[in-house]
C-alpha positions in Angstrom: -29.5 -13.4 -15.3 -33.0 -13.1 -14.1 -35.9 -15.8 -14.9 -39.5 -16.4 -13.5 -38.4 -18.0 -10.6 -36.2 -14.4 -9.5 -38.9 -12.2 -9.8 -41.5 -12.0 -6.8 -45.2 -11.7 -7.1 -47.1 -9.6 -4.2 -49.5 -12.1 -2.4 -53.1 -10.6 -2.5 -54.1 -9.7 1.4 -57.1 -11.5 1.3 -55.4 -14.7 0.4 -53.3 -13.8 3.4 -56.1 -13.3 5.9 -57.6 -16.6 4.5 -54.9 -18.9 5.1 -54.1 -17.2 8.5 -58.1 -17.9 8.9 -57.4 -21.5 7.7 -55.1 -22.3 10.6 -56.2 -20.2 13.4 -59.9 -21.2 13.5 -59.4 -25.0 13.8 -56.5 -23.9 16.5 -59.0 -21.5 18.6 -61.5 -24.2 18.2 -59.0 -26.7 19.5 -58.1 -24.7 22.2 -61.4 -23.8 23.5 -62.2 -27.5 23.6 -59.2 -28.5 25.8 -60.2 -25.7 27.9 -63.5 -26.6 28.4 -62.2 -30.4 29.2 -59.4 -29.4 31.3 -60.8 -29.6 34.7 -62.2 -33.2 34.1 -58.5 -34.0 33.4 -57.9 -32.9 36.8 -60.7 -34.2 38.7 -62.8 -31.1 38.6 
């Protein structure tokens, strides 16, 4: 017995890219800010 939940719809590649950017851009920005402020944390 197959229902609508059993059918897999392909995800558009554009949506996958947007989802990755939604996560990667803020993560990269936070990492960049951490690297900038890291010397101050260790008395540099």
